[in-house]
C-alpha positions in Angstrom: -19.0 -3.0 12.6 -15.0 -1.2 12.9 -15.7 2.6 13.2 -12.3 3.2 13.8 -9.5 2.9 11.8 -5.8 3.6 12.1 -4.7 3.2 8.3 0.0 3.4 8.1 1.2 4.5 4.6 4.7 5.2 4.0 4.2 8.1 2.0 1.2 10.5 1.3 3.3 13.2 -0.5 1.9 12.2 -4.1 -0.8 10.2 -5.8 0.3 6.0 -7.0 -1.6 3.0 -6.5 -1.8 2.6 -3.1 -2.3 6.3 -2.4 -5.2 6.5 -4.5 -6.7 3.6 -2.7 -6.4 4.9 0.6 -8.8 7.6 -0.6 -11.2 5.9 -1.8 -11.4 3.5 0.8 -12.1 6.6 3.3 -14.3 8.8 0.5 -16.7 5.4 1.0 -16.8 4.8 4.0 -19.6 5.7 6.3 -20.3 8.9 8.4 -19.2 7.4 11.5 -16.4 6.0 10.3 -13.5 7.7 12.3 -10.8 7.9 10.1 -6.7 8.4 11.5 -3.7 8.7 9.3 -0.3 7.8 10.2 2.3 8.5 7.6 5.7 7.8 7.9 7.2 10.1 6.2 5.2 12.4 4.9 1.6 14.2 3.4 1.1 17.3 2.0 -1.8 18.8 1.5 -2.2 18.6 -1.7 -3.2 14.9 -1.1 -5.2 15.9 1.6 -8.0 17.8 0.4 -8.4 14.5 -2.0 -10.3 13.2 1.4 -13.8 14.2 2.1 -13.9 13.2 5.2 -12.9 14.5 8.4 -9.3 12.5 9.0 -6.9 12.8 11.4 -3.2 13.0 10.3 0.4 12.0 12.0 3.6 12.5 10.0 6.2 11.3 11.0 9.1 12.2 8.9 11.0 9.1 9.4 14.0 9.1 6.9 16.1 6.2 8.0 16.5 2.6 9.5 16.6 4.9 13.0 13.4 6.6 12.8 11.3 3.7 11.2 12.0 1.9 14.6 10.7 5.1 16.6 7.9 5.0 14.3 6.2 2.1 15.6 7.5 2.8 19.2 5.2 6.6 18.6 2.9 3.6 16.8 2.7 1.3 19.3 1.4 4.7 21.6 -1.1 5.3 19.6 -2.5 1.9 20.2 -2.5 2.6 23.9 -3.6 6.4 24.0 -7.2 5.7 21.6 -8.4 2.2 22.0 -8.4 1.5 17.2 -10.7 -1.1 16.2 -8.7 -2.5 12.8 -5.3 -1.1 11.7 -4.4 -1.6 8.0 -1.2 -1.1 6.7 0.1 0.3 2.9 2.9 -1.4 1.7 5.8 -3.2 3.2 7.4 -0.5 5.6 4.2 0.3 6.7 3.4 -3.0 7.1 6.8 -3.8 9.2 6.0 -0.7 11.5 2.6 -1.6 11.9 3.4 -5.5 13.1 6.6 -4.2 15.1 4.2 -1.3 17.0 1.6 -4.7 17.9 4.4 -7.4 19.0 3.6 -8.6 22.6 0.6 -5.9 23.1 -2.1 -6.9 25.1 -5.3 -6.5 23.2 -4.6 -5.1 20.1 -6.4 -4.4 17.5 -6.8 -6.7 13.9 -3.9 -5.7 11.9 -4.4 -6.4 8.3 -1.6 -5.7 5.9 -1.3 -4.2 2.4 0.5 -5.8 -0.4 0.1 -4.1 -3.9 3.7 -5.2 -5.1 4.8 -8.3 -6.8 8.0 -10.2 -6.4 8.6 -10.3 -10.0 12.0 -8.1 -9.4 13.2 -8.6 -5.2 16.6 -8.6 -6.4 16.1 -5.2 -8.5 14.3 -3.5 -5.6 16.6 -1.1 -3.3 18.2 -2.0 -0.1 15.5 -0.1 2.3 12.8 -2.7 -0.1 14.1 -5.2 0.9 14.9 -4.8 4.2 11.5 -4.1 4.5 10.5 -7.5 2.7 12.7 -9.6 4.7 11.4 -8.0 8.2 8.0 -8.5 7.4 8.3 -12.4 6.5 10.0 -13.0 9.7 6.8 -11.0 11.2 4.1 -13.2 9.4 2.5 -13.9 12.6 0.7 -10.6 13.9 -1.2 -9.3 11.3 -4.9 -11.0 11.1 -4.9 -10.9 7.3 -2.9 -10.2 4.0 -4.5 -8.3 1.7 -3.6 -8.7 -2.2 -4.7 -6.1 -5.1 -3.1 -9.6 -7.2 -3.6 -12.8 -8.1 -0.3 -13.5 -9.1 1.9 -11.3 -6.6 -0.5 -12.9 -3.7 0.7 -16.7 -5.6 4.4 -15.1 -5.2 4.3 -13.7 -1.6 2.7 -17.5 0.1 6.2 -18.6 -1.6 8.4 -16.6 -0.4 7.2 -17.1 2.9 5.7 -13.3 3.6 2.3 -14.8 5.0 0.6 -17.3 4.8 -2.2 -18.8 2.7 -4.7 -19.2 5.6 -4.2 -15.1 5.9 -4.2 -14.1 2.4 -6.8 -12.2 0.5 -7.1 -11.6 -3.4 -8.8 -8.0 -3.5 -8.7 -6.7 -6.4 -9.1 -2.7 -7.5 -12.1 -1.7 -7.5 -13.1 1.6 -10.3 -15.8 3.9 -10.9 -15.8 4.3 -14.5 -17.5 7.4 -14.9 -15.0 9.3 -13.6 -13.1 9.3 -16.7 -14.1 10.1 -20.5 -13.5 8.4 -23.0 -10.6 9.0 -25.1 -11.0 8.5 -29.0 -8.9 7.9 -31.1 -9.2 8.7 -35.3 -10.2 5.0 -37.4 -7.3 3.3 -38.7 -5.0 4.5 -36.3 -2.9 1.8 -34.5 -2.6 3.7 -30.1 0.4 1.4 -28.1 0.9 2.6 -24.4 1.3 1.2 -20.9 0.4 2.6 -17.8 2.9 2.3 -14.4 5.9 3.7 -12.5 9.0 3.5 -14.1 10.7 0.7 -12.7 12.7 -2.5 -14.1 9.1 -4.9 -12.2 7.2 -3.0 -14.7 9.6 -4.9 -17.4 9.5 -1.9 -20.1 12.5 -2.7 -21.9 10.5 -5.6 -23.5 7.7 -3.5 -24.4 9.9 -1.6 -26.5 11.7 -4.1 -28.3 8.2 -5.8 -29.0 6.6 -2.4 -29.9 10.6 -1.3 -32.5 9.6 -3.6 -35.0 5.6 -2.5 -35.5 6.3 1.2 -35.2 9.5 1.4 -37.4 8.6 -1.9 -40.3 
């Protein structure tokens, strides 16, 4: 089994889906497994404290496109200096940087991209995210595998050309519900809600339109 991993993630300052799963993966790993985390932007001490394993961190403080390209050079230097078994990148910007780092590199470690996003609203994404998606599409031959936490998202990305079907793997999120306390509601009351970031891709407008007639009936 591989025991030396390099994780590349865009940001590690506050909790999100990718950050949460990175924490869970590292915490659930064997004691002998070594983890190095490269953060393109920054990592907060609060986030670091949620990991119970010894981890080496590198924050690259990338703030623009030039910084991202330089980040790829820095990651490439790390790969040359230390022999990693697997590089796992989390989301589009990290995928692009890790692929650029390994491009034309001899004896490169296995690269696995992680995608935790749908393409339901590609037009609504910011310029930086769109660019990272399209550049990733151009570099789709570099990773060995691309892992999706959503089957729908996997189909969308394969059709878009972000990854080939034979490289795409669907692995749903895993949760330990013992970590959560059940919430009790009064009988006869109707509770409606949604969990997710406030973004057009979540289509909260449709949710509000559907709920409003019920609340004001």
